[in-house]
py3Dmol code that shows the C-alpha trace and the ligand (Angstrom):
import py3Dmol

protein = """\
ATOM      1  CA  ARG A   1       2.489 -16.560  -4.860  1.00  0.00           C
ATOM      2  CA  ARG A   2       4.934 -14.392  -2.972  1.00  0.00           C
ATOM      3  CA  VAL A   3       4.352 -10.949  -1.493  1.00  0.00           C
ATOM      4  CA  VAL A   4       6.830  -8.440  -0.079  1.00  0.00           C
ATOM      5  CA  VAL A   5       5.361  -5.648   2.055  1.00  0.00           C
ATOM      6  CA  LEU A   6       7.103  -2.293   2.526  1.00  0.00           C
ATOM      7  CA  ILE A   7       6.311  -0.226   5.613  1.00  0.00           C
ATOM      8  CA  SER A   8       7.551   2.776   7.559  1.00  0.00           C
ATOM      9  CA  GLY A   9       5.360   2.838  10.627  1.00  0.00           C
ATOM     10  CA  ASN A  10       2.460   1.363  12.504  1.00  0.00           C
ATOM     11  CA  GLY A  11       1.656  -1.308   9.963  1.00  0.00           C
ATOM     12  CA  SER A  12      -2.053  -1.670  10.607  1.00  0.00           C
ATOM     13  CA  ASN A  13      -2.536  -2.435   6.908  1.00  0.00           C
ATOM     14  CA  LEU A  14       0.244  -4.997   7.141  1.00  0.00           C
ATOM     15  CA  GLN A  15      -1.694  -6.498  10.047  1.00  0.00           C
ATOM     16  CA  ALA A  16      -4.838  -6.715   7.948  1.00  0.00           C
ATOM     17  CA  LEU A  17      -2.844  -8.571   5.274  1.00  0.00           C
ATOM     18  CA  LEU A  18      -1.272 -10.891   7.852  1.00  0.00           C
ATOM     19  CA  ASP A  19      -4.699 -11.625   9.301  1.00  0.00           C
ATOM     20  CA  ALA A  20      -6.079 -12.397   5.844  1.00  0.00           C
ATOM     21  CA  GLN A  21      -3.150 -14.709   5.223  1.00  0.00           C
ATOM     22  CA  GLN A  22      -3.788 -16.478   8.499  1.00  0.00           C
ATOM     23  CA  HIS A  23      -7.363 -17.090   7.404  1.00  0.00           C
ATOM     24  CA  ASP A  24      -6.188 -18.372   4.007  1.00  0.00           C
ATOM     25  CA  GLU A  25      -7.776 -15.361   2.371  1.00  0.00           C
ATOM     26  CA  LEU A  26      -4.759 -13.605   0.913  1.00  0.00           C
ATOM     27  CA  GLY A  27      -4.153 -15.860  -2.051  1.00  0.00           C
ATOM     28  CA  GLY A  28      -0.429 -15.925  -1.316  1.00  0.00           C
ATOM     29  CA  GLU A  29       2.240 -15.609   1.313  1.00  0.00           C
ATOM     30  CA  ILE A  30       3.920 -12.557   2.786  1.00  0.00           C
ATOM     31  CA  VAL A  31       7.534 -13.668   2.503  1.00  0.00           C
ATOM     32  CA  ALA A  32       9.164 -10.512   3.854  1.00  0.00           C
ATOM     33  CA  VAL A  33       8.453  -7.150   5.423  1.00  0.00           C
ATOM     34  CA  ILE A  34      10.895  -4.351   4.728  1.00  0.00           C
ATOM     35  CA  SER A  35      11.000  -1.078   6.661  1.00  0.00           C
ATOM     36  CA  ASN A  36      13.077   2.048   6.172  1.00  0.00           C
ATOM     37  CA  GLN A  37      12.498   2.834   9.863  1.00  0.00           C
ATOM     38  CA  GLY A  38      14.069   0.630  12.526  1.00  0.00           C
ATOM     39  CA  ASP A  39      11.421   1.508  15.092  1.00  0.00           C
ATOM     40  CA  ALA A  40       8.375   0.828  12.930  1.00  0.00           C
ATOM     41  CA  TYR A  41       5.753  -0.985  14.984  1.00  0.00           C
ATOM     42  CA  GLY A  42       4.939  -3.038  11.908  1.00  0.00           C
ATOM     43  CA  LEU A  43       8.239  -4.875  12.430  1.00  0.00           C
ATOM     44  CA  ILE A  44       6.862  -6.245  15.678  1.00  0.00           C
ATOM     45  CA  ARG A  45       3.706  -7.325  13.881  1.00  0.00           C
ATOM     46  CA  ALA A  46       5.823  -9.182  11.317  1.00  0.00           C
ATOM     47  CA  LYS A  47       7.835 -10.871  14.021  1.00  0.00           C
ATOM     48  CA  GLU A  48       4.732 -11.968  15.882  1.00  0.00           C
ATOM     49  CA  ALA A  49       3.388 -13.477  12.680  1.00  0.00           C
ATOM     50  CA  GLY A  50       6.669 -15.286  12.063  1.00  0.00           C
ATOM     51  CA  VAL A  51       7.457 -13.301   8.906  1.00  0.00           C
ATOM     52  CA  ASP A  52      11.033 -12.323   8.036  1.00  0.00           C
ATOM     53  CA  SER A  53      11.731  -8.629   8.256  1.00  0.00           C
ATOM     54  CA  VAL A  54      14.526  -6.396   7.054  1.00  0.00           C
ATOM     55  CA  VAL A  55      15.367  -2.857   8.141  1.00  0.00           C
ATOM     56  CA  LEU A  56      16.945  -0.760   5.430  1.00  0.00           C
ATOM     57  CA  PRO A  57      17.531   2.728   6.867  1.00  0.00           C
ATOM     58  CA  HIS A  58      17.442   5.359   4.145  1.00  0.00           C
ATOM     59  CA  ARG A  59      19.763   7.631   6.113  1.00  0.00           C
ATOM     60  CA  GLU A  60      22.661   5.314   5.392  1.00  0.00           C
ATOM     61  CA  TYR A  61      22.501   6.043   1.668  1.00  0.00           C
ATOM     62  CA  ASP A  62      23.808   9.053  -0.204  1.00  0.00           C
ATOM     63  CA  ASP A  63      20.765   9.638  -2.338  1.00  0.00           C
ATOM     64  CA  ARG A  64      17.444   8.256  -3.450  1.00  0.00           C
ATOM     65  CA  GLU A  65      18.958   6.322  -6.365  1.00  0.00           C
ATOM     66  CA  ALA A  66      21.434   4.548  -4.101  1.00  0.00           C
ATOM     67  CA  TYR A  67      18.733   3.720  -1.593  1.00  0.00           C
ATOM     68  CA  ASP A  68      16.327   2.392  -4.174  1.00  0.00           C
ATOM     69  CA  ARG A  69      19.055   0.257  -5.736  1.00  0.00           C
ATOM     70  CA  ALA A  70      19.719  -1.292  -2.335  1.00  0.00           C
ATOM     71  CA  LEU A  71      16.006  -1.763  -1.792  1.00  0.00           C
ATOM     72  CA  ILE A  72      15.645  -3.544  -5.126  1.00  0.00           C
ATOM     73  CA  LYS A  73      18.415  -5.945  -4.104  1.00  0.00           C
ATOM     74  CA  VAL A  74      16.700  -6.795  -0.838  1.00  0.00           C
ATOM     75  CA  ILE A  75      13.294  -7.161  -2.456  1.00  0.00           C
ATOM     76  CA  ASP A  76      14.535  -9.335  -5.327  1.00  0.00           C
ATOM     77  CA  ARG A  77      16.196 -11.729  -2.933  1.00  0.00           C
ATOM     78  CA  HIS A  78      12.662 -12.746  -1.994  1.00  0.00           C
ATOM     79  CA  THR A  79      11.509 -13.210  -5.632  1.00  0.00           C
ATOM     80  CA  PRO A  80       8.096 -11.618  -5.077  1.00  0.00           C
ATOM     81  CA  ASP A  81       5.140 -11.682  -7.450  1.00  0.00           C
ATOM     82  CA  LEU A  82       3.761  -8.550  -5.832  1.00  0.00           C
ATOM     83  CA  ILE A  83       5.176  -5.590  -3.920  1.00  0.00           C
ATOM     84  CA  VAL A  84       2.734  -4.052  -1.453  1.00  0.00           C
ATOM     85  CA  LEU A  85       3.333  -0.549  -0.139  1.00  0.00           C
ATOM     86  CA  ALA A  86       1.627  -0.260   3.226  1.00  0.00           C
ATOM     87  CA  GLY A  87       2.441   3.120   4.681  1.00  0.00           C
ATOM     88  CA  PHE A  88       5.895   3.205   3.082  1.00  0.00           C
ATOM     89  CA  MET A  89       6.668   6.896   3.399  1.00  0.00           C
ATOM     90  CA  ARG A  90       9.219   7.289   0.650  1.00  0.00           C
ATOM     91  CA  ILE A  91       9.094   8.884  -2.753  1.00  0.00           C
ATOM     92  CA  LEU A  92      10.220   6.214  -5.194  1.00  0.00           C
ATOM     93  CA  THR A  93      12.643   6.729  -8.079  1.00  0.00           C
ATOM     94  CA  PRO A  94      11.517   5.960 -11.640  1.00  0.00           C
ATOM     95  CA  THR A  95      14.074   3.110 -11.713  1.00  0.00           C
ATOM     96  CA  PHE A  96      12.340   1.506  -8.769  1.00  0.00           C
ATOM     97  CA  VAL A  97       8.832   2.067 -10.080  1.00  0.00           C
ATOM     98  CA  HIS A  98       9.686   0.657 -13.507  1.00  0.00           C
ATOM     99  CA  ARG A  99      11.264  -2.445 -12.092  1.00  0.00           C
ATOM    100  CA  TYR A 100       7.973  -3.427 -10.467  1.00  0.00           C
ATOM    101  CA  ALA A 101       5.624  -1.967 -13.062  1.00  0.00           C
ATOM    102  CA  GLY A 102       2.265  -3.693 -12.948  1.00  0.00           C
ATOM    103  CA  ARG A 103       3.130  -5.620  -9.793  1.00  0.00           C
ATOM    104  CA  MET A 104       3.246  -2.946  -7.119  1.00  0.00           C
ATOM    105  CA  LEU A 105       0.225  -1.698  -5.202  1.00  0.00           C
ATOM    106  CA  ASN A 106      -0.208   1.188  -2.768  1.00  0.00           C
ATOM    107  CA  ILE A 107      -3.014   2.211  -0.456  1.00  0.00           C
ATOM    108  CA  HIS A 108      -3.883   5.848  -0.057  1.00  0.00           C
ATOM    109  CA  PRO A 109      -6.260   7.474   2.423  1.00  0.00           C
ATOM    110  CA  SER A 110      -8.480   9.378   0.011  1.00  0.00           C
ATOM    111  CA  LEU A 111     -10.784   8.815  -2.919  1.00  0.00           C
ATOM    112  CA  LEU A 112      -8.153   9.292  -5.602  1.00  0.00           C
ATOM    113  CA  PRO A 113      -7.687  11.288  -7.759  1.00  0.00           C
ATOM    114  CA  ASP A 114      -8.814  13.606  -4.953  1.00  0.00           C
ATOM    115  CA  TYR A 115      -6.206  14.470  -2.363  1.00  0.00           C
ATOM    116  CA  PRO A 116      -2.968  12.824  -3.413  1.00  0.00           C
ATOM    117  CA  GLY A 117      -0.033  13.424  -1.069  1.00  0.00           C
ATOM    118  CA  LEU A 118       0.012  13.927   2.680  1.00  0.00           C
ATOM    119  CA  ASP A 119      -2.594  15.155   5.187  1.00  0.00           C
ATOM    120  CA  THR A 120      -5.508  13.945   3.126  1.00  0.00           C
ATOM    121  CA  HIS A 121      -7.967  13.931   6.021  1.00  0.00           C
ATOM    122  CA  SER A 122      -7.385  17.473   7.191  1.00  0.00           C
ATOM    123  CA  ARG A 123      -7.563  18.773   3.620  1.00  0.00           C
ATOM    124  CA  ALA A 124     -10.757  16.856   2.865  1.00  0.00           C
ATOM    125  CA  LEU A 125     -12.388  18.025   6.087  1.00  0.00           C
ATOM    126  CA  ALA A 126     -11.287  21.615   5.528  1.00  0.00           C
ATOM    127  CA  ASP A 127     -13.017  21.416   2.141  1.00  0.00           C
ATOM    128  CA  GLY A 128     -16.184  20.168   3.813  1.00  0.00           C
ATOM    129  CA  VAL A 129     -16.419  17.021   1.685  1.00  0.00           C
ATOM    130  CA  SER A 130     -19.477  14.842   2.126  1.00  0.00           C
ATOM    131  CA  GLU A 131     -17.610  11.734   0.970  1.00  0.00           C
ATOM    132  CA  HIS A 132     -14.147  10.489   1.764  1.00  0.00           C
ATOM    133  CA  GLY A 133     -12.439   7.128   1.676  1.00  0.00           C
ATOM    134  CA  ALA A 134      -9.497   4.997   0.679  1.00  0.00           C
ATOM    135  CA  SER A 135      -8.029   3.787  -2.611  1.00  0.00           C
ATOM    136  CA  VAL A 136      -5.813   0.914  -3.673  1.00  0.00           C
ATOM    137  CA  HIS A 137      -3.885   1.758  -6.826  1.00  0.00           C
ATOM    138  CA  PHE A 138      -1.115   0.484  -9.030  1.00  0.00           C
ATOM    139  CA  VAL A 139       2.090   2.425  -8.506  1.00  0.00           C
ATOM    140  CA  THR A 140       3.379   4.513 -11.376  1.00  0.00           C
ATOM    141  CA  GLU A 141       5.860   7.363 -11.495  1.00  0.00           C
ATOM    142  CA  GLU A 142       3.218   9.893 -10.577  1.00  0.00           C
ATOM    143  CA  LEU A 143       2.872  10.135  -6.786  1.00  0.00           C
ATOM    144  CA  ASP A 144      -0.490   8.587  -5.781  1.00  0.00           C
ATOM    145  CA  GLY A 145      -1.417   8.923  -9.450  1.00  0.00           C
ATOM    146  CA  GLY A 146      -1.433   5.343 -10.735  1.00  0.00           C
ATOM    147  CA  PRO A 147      -4.590   3.583 -11.933  1.00  0.00           C
ATOM    148  CA  VAL A 148      -7.068   2.928  -9.148  1.00  0.00           C
ATOM    149  CA  ALA A 149      -7.954  -0.714  -8.566  1.00  0.00           C
ATOM    150  CA  LEU A 150     -10.384  -0.565  -5.648  1.00  0.00           C
ATOM    151  CA  GLN A 151     -11.920   2.154  -3.490  1.00  0.00           C
ATOM    152  CA  ALA A 152     -14.062   2.294  -0.394  1.00  0.00           C
ATOM    153  CA  ALA A 153     -16.122   5.401   0.176  1.00  0.00           C
ATOM    154  CA  LEU A 154     -17.777   6.641   3.330  1.00  0.00           C
ATOM    155  CA  ARG A 155     -20.162   9.446   4.045  1.00  0.00           C
ATOM    156  CA  VAL A 156     -18.711  12.216   6.195  1.00  0.00           C
ATOM    157  CA  ASP A 157     -21.139  13.315   8.861  1.00  0.00           C
ATOM    158  CA  PRO A 158     -20.865  17.135   9.150  1.00  0.00           C
ATOM    159  CA  ASP A 159     -20.505  16.789  12.940  1.00  0.00           C
ATOM    160  CA  ALA A 160     -17.816  14.129  12.737  1.00  0.00           C
ATOM    161  CA  THR A 161     -14.470  14.861  14.339  1.00  0.00           C
ATOM    162  CA  ALA A 162     -11.239  14.415  12.406  1.00  0.00           C
ATOM    163  CA  GLU A 163     -10.395  11.437  14.616  1.00  0.00           C
ATOM    164  CA  GLN A 164     -13.671   9.699  13.784  1.00  0.00           C
ATOM    165  CA  VAL A 165     -13.156  10.184  10.075  1.00  0.00           C
ATOM    166  CA  ILE A 166      -9.556   8.959  10.196  1.00  0.00           C
ATOM    167  CA  GLU A 167     -10.623   5.868  12.114  1.00  0.00           C
ATOM    168  CA  LYS A 168     -13.327   5.086   9.573  1.00  0.00           C
ATOM    169  CA  VAL A 169     -10.987   5.525   6.639  1.00  0.00           C
ATOM    170  CA  HIS A 170      -8.479   3.214   8.290  1.00  0.00           C
ATOM    171  CA  ALA A 171     -11.136   0.578   8.826  1.00  0.00           C
ATOM    172  CA  ARG A 172     -11.996   0.797   5.119  1.00  0.00           C
ATOM    173  CA  GLU A 173      -8.310   0.458   4.212  1.00  0.00           C
ATOM    174  CA  HIS A 174      -8.058  -2.731   6.235  1.00  0.00           C
ATOM    175  CA  LEU A 175     -11.122  -4.052   4.461  1.00  0.00           C
ATOM    176  CA  ILE A 176     -10.100  -3.386   0.864  1.00  0.00           C
ATOM    177  CA  TYR A 177      -6.342  -3.957   0.830  1.00  0.00           C
ATOM    178  CA  PRO A 178      -6.454  -7.725   1.438  1.00  0.00           C
ATOM    179  CA  ILE A 179      -9.180  -8.033  -1.210  1.00  0.00           C
ATOM    180  CA  ALA A 180      -7.162  -6.162  -3.820  1.00  0.00           C
ATOM    181  CA  VAL A 181      -4.051  -8.221  -3.029  1.00  0.00           C
ATOM    182  CA  ARG A 182      -6.014 -11.429  -3.333  1.00  0.00           C
ATOM    183  CA  TRP A 183      -7.523 -10.401  -6.651  1.00  0.00           C
ATOM    184  CA  PHE A 184      -4.088  -9.522  -7.967  1.00  0.00           C
ATOM    185  CA  LEU A 185      -2.559 -12.808  -6.837  1.00  0.00           C
ATOM    186  CA  GLU A 186      -5.444 -14.739  -8.352  1.00  0.00           C
ATOM    187  CA  GLY A 187      -4.784 -12.999 -11.657  1.00  0.00           C
ATOM    188  CA  ARG A 188      -8.146 -11.226 -11.654  1.00  0.00           C
ATOM    189  CA  LEU A 189      -6.800  -7.725 -11.112  1.00  0.00           C
ATOM    190  CA  ARG A 190      -4.112  -6.521 -13.456  1.00  0.00           C
ATOM    191  CA  LEU A 191      -2.621  -3.462 -15.018  1.00  0.00           C
ATOM    192  CA  GLY A 192      -3.225  -3.342 -18.754  1.00  0.00           C
ATOM    193  CA  ALA A 193      -2.102  -0.815 -21.330  1.00  0.00           C
ATOM    194  CA  GLU A 194      -5.290   1.200 -20.710  1.00  0.00           C
ATOM    195  CA  GLY A 195      -5.218   1.031 -16.926  1.00  0.00           C
ATOM    196  CA  ALA A 196      -6.461  -1.326 -14.236  1.00  0.00           C
ATOM    197  CA  GLN A 197      -8.589  -4.293 -15.264  1.00  0.00           C
ATOM    198  CA  PHE A 198     -10.729  -6.721 -13.324  1.00  0.00           C
ATOM    199  CA  ASP A 199     -11.450 -10.078 -14.982  1.00  0.00           C
ATOM    200  CA  GLY A 200     -10.347  -8.502 -18.245  1.00  0.00           C
ATOM    201  CA  MET A 201     -12.769  -5.573 -17.929  1.00  0.00           C
ATOM    202  CA  PRO A 202     -11.339  -2.040 -17.788  1.00  0.00           C
ATOM    203  CA  LEU A 203     -12.029  -0.361 -14.448  1.00  0.00           C
TER     204      LEU A 203
END
"""
ligand_1 = """\
14
GRF
C -2.407 4.540 5.749
O -3.304 5.556 6.029
C -2.179 4.423 4.270
O -3.280 4.774 3.506
C -1.068 5.398 4.042
O -0.255 5.289 5.177
C -1.024 4.837 6.280
C -0.368 3.629 6.844
O -0.969 3.179 8.015
N -0.392 5.117 2.801
P -0.506 1.808 8.667
O 1.012 1.903 8.876
O -0.852 0.699 7.728
O -1.223 1.707 9.959
"""
view = py3Dmol.view(width=600, height=400)
view.addModel(protein, "pdb")
view.setStyle({"model": 0}, {"cartoon": {"style": "trace"}})
view.addModel(ligand_1, "xyz")
view.setStyle({"model": 1}, {"stick": {}})
view.zoomTo()
view.show()
């Protein structure tokens, strides 16, 4: 089973997936890493793991449609079973989302449906939440709005600093993303008409 990972930056989630693969725990192979940013540190991680990478700078395209069309071409060259968004900081066109419907996952640093969008940690902390976390979800047209597949929650200590909370959420992300990818590749996790399913049970 073949996986293409899309990144824009640090790629710590990509690293977690690469590590899982190295331990034969991913259930498939990361065949390519694609970044819209040429200086993404994740590209170095891919290189060190011996995985092909492609830089596709969005600035070289007239509009979102043109960019996403080019992205589809690059992705499809690798004939993936699953597209994994790992800190890919782009809003996707409906054309793109539909092409990979039911086979594209994203990870988001909040307990969705709470706090979609950016700056989740500062908003959650400003609200004084007692729980925060990370979610893996299927990608649909609605930004961070697709059916949730797997979440990890953590208690927020009232004295915790923003940095501590961010670090904990990241650690949870690295824990759950490889699991969700594995379940998908094993055919256990899927997107049905009614939402995400695990072993045929609605989530
Ligand atoms: C993560 O917090 C993820 O939830 C969000 O973007 C960040 C990417 O971090 N979508 P990294 O590049 O994987 O380190």
